[in-house]
C-alpha positions in Angstrom: -0.1 0.0 0.2 1.1 3.1 -1.0 1.4 6.0 2.0 -1.1 8.8 1.8 0.2 12.7 1.7 -2.4 14.8 1.4 -1.5 18.7 0.3 1.3 19.6 -2.4 2.7 22.4 -1.4 6.4 22.4 -0.7 6.0 20.1 2.2 4.0 18.0 0.8 5.9 17.9 -2.2 9.1 17.3 0.0 7.7 14.7 2.2 6.6 12.7 -1.5 9.6 13.5 -3.0 12.0 12.0 0.2 10.1 8.4 0.5 9.9 8.1 -2.9 13.7 8.8 -3.1 13.7 6.0 -0.3 11.7 3.3 -2.6 8.8 3.8 -0.8 5.1 4.0 -2.6 3.3 7.1 -2.2 0.4 9.3 -3.1 0.2 13.2 -3.2 -3.2 14.2 -3.8 -4.4 18.0 -3.6 -7.7 19.6 -4.3 -6.4 22.7 -6.0 -6.9 22.6 -9.3 -2.9 23.8 -10.2 0.0 24.8 -7.8 0.9 27.9 -6.5 0.9 31.0 -8.9 2.1 33.6 -6.7 4.8 34.2 -4.6 4.1 33.7 -1.4 7.1 31.9 0.8 10.0 34.0 -0.4 13.1 32.7 1.6 15.0 29.4 1.9 17.6 29.2 4.5 20.9 27.5 5.3 19.7 24.2 6.8 16.8 23.3 4.2 19.6 24.1 1.6 22.1 21.6 3.7 19.2 19.1 3.9 18.6 19.3 -0.2 22.2 18.1 -0.4 21.0 14.9 0.7 17.6 15.3 -1.1 19.9 16.0 -4.1 18.0 19.2 -5.6 19.7 22.1 -3.9 21.8 23.4 -7.5 18.4 23.9 -9.1 17.6 26.1 -6.5 21.2 27.7 -6.3 20.5 28.1 -10.4 16.5 29.6 -9.9 17.1 31.7 -6.8 18.5 35.1 -5.8 21.2 35.1 -3.1 20.6 37.6 -0.3 24.1 38.5 1.6 22.3 40.7 4.1 19.7 42.8 5.4 19.5 46.2 6.8 17.0 47.7 9.6 16.5 51.4 9.3 14.8 54.6 10.8 14.2 58.1 9.9 16.5 58.0 7.5 19.3 56.0 9.4 20.5 52.5 8.9 20.5 51.2 12.6 22.3 47.9 11.4 23.4 45.7 8.6 23.4 41.6 10.1 24.8 40.2 7.7 24.5 36.6 6.3 28.5 35.9 4.9 29.5 34.5 8.3 26.5 31.9 9.0 28.2 28.8 9.7 27.3 26.7 6.6 28.2 26.5 3.2 25.0 28.4 2.2 26.2 31.4 4.0 23.2 33.7 2.2 19.4 33.8 2.2 17.8 32.2 -1.0 15.1 34.1 -2.5 13.2 32.1 -4.2 9.2 32.7 -5.1 7.0 29.8 -3.8 5.6 28.7 -6.8 9.3 28.0 -8.2 10.0 26.2 -5.1 7.0 24.1 -5.8 8.1 24.0 -9.5 11.4 22.5 -8.6 10.2 20.1 -6.2 7.4 19.0 -9.0 10.3 18.2 -11.2 12.6 16.7 -8.5 9.2 14.2 -7.7 8.4 13.5 -10.9 12.3 12.1 -11.8 11.2 9.3 -9.1 8.3 8.8 -11.3 5.4 10.1 -9.2 3.0 13.1 -10.1 0.4 15.2 -8.1 -3.0 14.3 -8.4 -5.0 17.4 -8.3 -8.7 18.0 -8.0 -8.7 15.0 -5.4 -9.9 15.5 -1.7 -9.8 14.1 1.4 -13.2 14.0 2.4 -12.8 12.0 5.6 -10.6 8.9 7.4 -10.9 6.3 10.0 -7.8 4.6 11.5 -7.1 0.8 12.0 -4.4 -1.2 14.0 -2.6 -1.7 10.7 -3.8 1.7 8.5 -6.1 4.6 7.6 -9.0 3.6 5.4 -9.8 6.9 3.6 -12.1 8.6 1.3 -11.1 10.6 -1.6 -13.4 12.7 -4.1 -12.6 13.4 -7.5 -13.2 16.4 -9.9 -16.0 14.8 -11.0 -17.7 13.5 -8.2 -16.6 10.2 -7.9 -15.7 8.7 -4.6 -13.2 6.6 -4.2 -12.2 4.5 -1.2 -8.4 3.5 -0.1 -6.2 1.8 2.6 -2.9 3.3 3.4 -0.1 2.5 6.1 0.0 6.1 7.0 -1.7 9.1 6.5 0.1 12.5 6.3 -1.4 15.8 6.6 0.4 18.9 4.8 -2.5 20.3 4.1 -1.9 24.0 5.3 -3.5 26.0 8.3 -7.1 24.7 7.6 -6.3 21.2 7.5 -8.9 18.7 6.9 -6.2 15.8 8.1 -5.8 17.8 11.6 -10.0 18.7 11.9 -10.2 15.0 11.3 -7.9 13.9 13.8 -9.8 16.7 16.7 -6.3 18.2 17.1 -6.7 21.8 18.6 -5.0 24.6 16.8 -3.9 26.5 20.1 -3.0 30.7 19.7 -4.6 33.4 18.3 -4.4 36.5 16.1 -2.4 39.1 15.8 -4.6 42.3 16.1 -3.2 44.4 13.1 -4.0 43.5 8.8 -0.9 43.7 6.9 -0.6 45.0 3.5 1.3 42.7 1.1 2.3 44.0 -2.5 5.0 42.2 -5.4 6.0 44.9 -7.3 9.2 46.8 -9.5 11.2 49.1 -7.4 12.7 52.1 -8.9 14.7 55.4 -7.8 17.7 56.1 -6.0 16.9 55.3 -2.6 15.3 52.3 -2.9 17.3 49.8 -1.3 20.0 46.9 -2.9 18.3 44.5 -5.5 19.8 41.7 -2.8 19.2 43.2 0.3 16.2 42.4 2.9 15.1 46.0 4.2 13.3 46.7 7.2 11.9 50.5 8.0 10.8 51.0 11.8 8.7 53.6 11.9 6.1 55.3 14.2 3.4 53.9 12.4 4.2 50.2 12.1 7.6 48.4 10.3 7.4 48.4 6.2 9.7 45.9 4.9 11.0 44.9 1.8 12.4 41.7 0.2 14.3 41.1 -3.1 12.5 38.4 -5.6 14.4 37.2 -8.6 13.6 38.9 -11.5 13.8 42.6 -10.3 11.1 42.5 -8.1 10.3 42.8 -4.5 7.8 42.0 -1.8 7.0 44.8 0.3 4.7 44.4 3.6 3.5 46.8 5.9 1.2 46.9 9.1 -1.9 48.7 7.8 -4.1 49.0 11.5 -7.0 47.1 12.7 -9.8 46.4 10.6 -13.8 45.3 12.3 -13.9 41.3 11.3 -17.2 42.3 9.8 -16.4 44.3 7.1 -13.1 43.2 5.3 -10.3 45.9 4.5 -10.7 45.9 0.6 -7.4 44.9 -1.6 -4.6 47.7 -1.4 -3.7 49.4 -4.6 -0.8 50.6 -6.0 -1.0 54.1 -4.8 -1.9 52.6 -1.4 1.5 50.9 -1.7 3.1 53.8 -3.0 1.8 55.7 -0.1 3.9 53.6 2.4 6.7 53.8 0.7 6.7 57.9 1.3 5.6 57.7 4.6 7.5 55.1 6.0 11.1 54.6 4.1 11.5 58.2 3.2 10.4 58.1 -0.5 13.1 58.8 -2.9 11.9 55.3 -4.9 8.9 54.4 -6.6 6.5 51.1 -7.1 5.2 50.0 -10.2 4.0 46.9 -12.3 1.9 45.0 -9.6 1.4 41.0 -9.9 -0.3 40.5 -6.5 -2.0 42.7 -4.6 -3.7 41.6 -0.8 -4.2 42.0 2.9 -3.2 39.1 5.5 -3.4 39.0 9.1 -0.4 36.8 11.6 -1.9 33.6 13.2 0.5 32.3 15.4 -0.8 28.6 16.2 0.7 25.1 16.9 -0.8 21.7 17.9 0.7 19.7 20.7 0.9 16.4 19.0 2.4 16.1 15.5 1.3 12.2 15.5 -1.5 10.4 16.7 -1.4 6.8 15.9 -0.8 6.1 11.8 -1.8 10.4 11.2 1.5 12.7 11.1 0.9 16.4 10.8 3.4 18.5 9.1 4.0 22.3 8.3 1.3 24.6 8.4 -0.9 21.7 9.5 1.0 21.6 12.4 2.4 25.5 13.0 1.6 28.7 11.6 3.3 32.0 13.0 4.4 35.1 12.1 6.4 35.5 8.5 9.2 37.4 10.3 12.1 35.5 9.7 11.0 33.8 7.0 10.8 30.3 8.8 7.5 29.1 7.9 8.0 27.3 4.8 11.8 26.3 6.3 10.4 24.5 9.1 7.9 22.7 7.1 10.2 21.1 4.7 12.4 20.4 7.5 9.1 18.6 9.0 9.0 16.4 6.1 12.7 15.5 6.0 13.0 14.7 9.2 9.8 12.2 9.1 10.3 10.8 5.6 13.4 8.9 6.5 12.0 7.5 9.9 9.1 6.1 8.3 10.9 4.9 5.2 13.1 3.2 7.9 9.8 1.5 9.4 7.9 0.9 5.9 11.3 -1.0 4.5 11.2 -3.3 8.0 14.7 -1.7 8.5 13.5 -0.6 11.9 10.7 -0.6 14.9 8.2 1.1 15.2 9.4 3.0 18.0 11.6 5.3 15.6 8.7 7.1 14.9 8.0 8.4 18.5 10.3 10.8 17.8 9.1 12.8 15.2 6.6 14.7 17.4 8.9 15.7 20.6 11.5 17.0 17.9 9.8 18.7 15.5 7.4 19.9 18.2 10.2 21.7 20.1 11.4 23.1 16.9 8.1 24.8 16.0 7.7 26.1 19.6 11.4 27.8 19.3 10.3 28.8 15.8 6.8 30.3 17.1 8.5 32.1 20.0 11.4 33.5 18.1 8.6 34.8 15.3 6.7 36.7 18.0 9.0 38.0 19.5 10.7 40.0 15.9 6.8 40.9 15.2 6.5 42.4 18.5 9.8 44.4 18.3 8.9 45.5 15.0 5.0 46.7 15.3 5.7 48.6 19.3 3.5 51.5 19.2 4.4 53.4 22.1 6.6 56.3 20.9 8.9 56.1 24.0 9.7 52.2 23.8 9.9 52.9 19.8 12.8 55.3 20.6 14.3 52.9 23.6 14.2 49.9 20.7 16.3 51.7 17.9 18.6 53.2 20.4 19.1 49.7 21.5 19.3 48.4 17.6 21.5 50.9 16.8 24.3 49.9 19.8 23.8 46.0 19.1 23.7 46.0 15.6 27.1 47.1 15.7 28.4 44.6 17.7 29.6 42.1 15.3 28.8 39.0 17.9 24.9 39.9 18.0 24.9 40.5 14.3 26.1 37.0 13.7 23.4 35.3 16.3 20.6 37.3 14.6 21.8 35.5 11.1 22.3 32.5 13.0 19.2 32.5 14.5 17.4 33.0 11.2 19.3 30.5 9.1 18.0 27.6 11.3 22.0 25.9 11.6 21.3 26.0 15.3 18.8 23.8 14.9 19.2 20.8 17.1 17.9 17.9 18.8 19.4 17.6 22.2 16.0 16.5 24.1 15.3 13.6 21.6 14.5 10.3 22.6 17.0 9.5 19.6 19.8 11.6 21.0 21.5 9.7 23.6 25.4 9.2 25.2 27.3 10.8 27.6 28.6 13.0 25.2 32.0 12.4 23.5 34.1 15.5 24.9 34.4 16.6 21.6 32.4 19.0 19.4 29.8 16.4 18.7 27.1 16.3 21.3 24.2 14.5 21.0 21.3 15.4 18.7 23.6 18.0 17.2 23.9 18.6 13.4 27.3 17.1 12.4 26.8 17.9 8.6 25.4 16.7 5.4 25.7 13.0 5.5 27.9 11.8 2.3 25.7 10.7 -0.6 22.6 11.5 -2.2 20.7 8.5 -2.4 20.2 5.0 -1.6 18.9 3.4 1.8 18.1 5.6 4.6 20.9 4.0 6.9 22.8 5.6 10.6 26.3 5.9 9.9 28.8 4.9 12.7 32.1 6.4 13.5 34.5 5.2 15.5 38.5 4.5 15.9 38.4 0.6 16.3 37.7 -0.6 13.0 37.2 -4.2 14.0 34.9 -3.6 16.3 33.0 -1.2 14.1 33.0 -4.3 11.1 31.5 -6.2 13.8 28.3 -3.8 15.0 27.7 -3.1 11.1 27.4 -6.8 10.7 25.3 -7.1 13.8 23.0 -4.4 12.7 23.1 -4.6 8.6 19.4 -2.6 8.1 20.2 0.3 10.7 24.2 1.1 10.1 25.6 1.5 6.5 28.1 -1.3 5.8 31.2 0.3 6.3 32.0 2.3 9.6 34.3 5.4 9.4 37.2 6.9 10.9 36.5 9.5 13.9 38.1 12.3 12.2 39.7 13.8 15.4 39.9 10.4 17.0 37.8 11.6 20.2 34.9 9.1 20.6 32.0 7.0 19.3 29.3 8.3 17.0 25.9 7.1 15.4 24.8 9.9 12.8 21.5 9.5 11.7 20.2 9.7 7.8 19.2 13.4 8.2 23.0 14.4 9.4 21.9 14.7 13.3 23.9 12.9 16.1 22.2 10.0 17.3 24.7 8.7 20.2 27.7 10.5 20.9 30.3 8.3 23.6 33.7 7.9 24.5 35.4 6.0 22.1 35.8 2.7 24.0 31.6 2.6 24.8 31.0 0.0 22.1 28.1 -1.7 24.6 26.3 1.7 24.4 26.4 1.6 21.1 25.2 -1.6 20.8 22.4 -0.9 23.1 21.3 2.5 20.9 20.6 0.2 17.9 19.1 -2.7 19.9 16.5 -0.3 20.8 16.0 0.6 17.3 16.2 -2.8 15.8 13.3 -4.4 14.2 12.3 -7.4 16.5 
């Protein structure tokens, strides 16, 4: 039976492509007649690009995107600071600006390389769970209904997720009070920010942010105040956008050629469980938050990478189902972190008290003059510090070196084949014996620890599962025994 994935946005496409790469059968359905046609999510960050190395599609994204090396924070005609991405500790020390429509196009092509296509105008209308799988009811565009059995159901179907509603999982949180304007336009004029810079203008009436887009375009967003829910605000006009440029960015450049003008409201919500039985949630179906920092799509795609290799190992009979118990705690903790950080950035940018705004600007000008603070901000946005220290898969006392349980060890070698853990040790004979005892869990050849400082088991996604002293072979055996299929 194929695994059923609901929702063919970036998260569902990533999930399907990763499972297909591991040789697991999938069906990917979406009720929409076509893929996203607007820019929506705009940035792919460093950790996501690192994980794409394993997927085998990083270069296609780099070729299609615009590389932004830094950002600026401005107020009253002055630059308060210039966070830079050049010092991010990653091979991808940049923000890759790429419209979501292109992200979906590239991921769809990547998925197609494994012989899988999106089934469009197919809607999940209900499901029931059994001990050995899920029975799902699907409705096609012509009204025909289909009943299918799937071993696992994965909801990647967005903020209004049918899968989440079917589970009855609470989506806890709230909506931020302000409406926001969004416009994808061209910018022209001497005062326009550099075409590869993310520019934030802090103004007494609210923030105004410009994101570069490939092809000489830019996304602008700004707070526009509160609206009575009973009387929705009409979509903005190009004149409205120009008025914000003149008022909040100080003018000196013009907007033109709009391709998308809309309003939106920020919601901050999250489930407490990413899994119930044989049903999983990922991406916006599990967490939505402020667009500040551009973490939403990245976090969802990393949800998919995290779950896919675990599900593949279980489906292929390489590991016990206990492996899946790590998905929800790992990704829920990351979701909490992203929600908190994005909320703080939004709260800082939308301060309304003049005294608080003045204090914020003064503090930012001082703090962003410090190299360590600029690096910290870039590191947080890039997500390269995401780790799983508290995961049930992170074990061992540590090696006393830089590789600690749950930390990211770097992109694993290779881009395909079966998902397996990788053993690093200093005793080749003991390593060979261990890989021989757990051939479905471990890569067949162990590797020598680079600094001869410890014994490590690296997960298929590059994170450290076990970190121990170099002689702790019994600890490594117990770790693998806990994951092995009986």
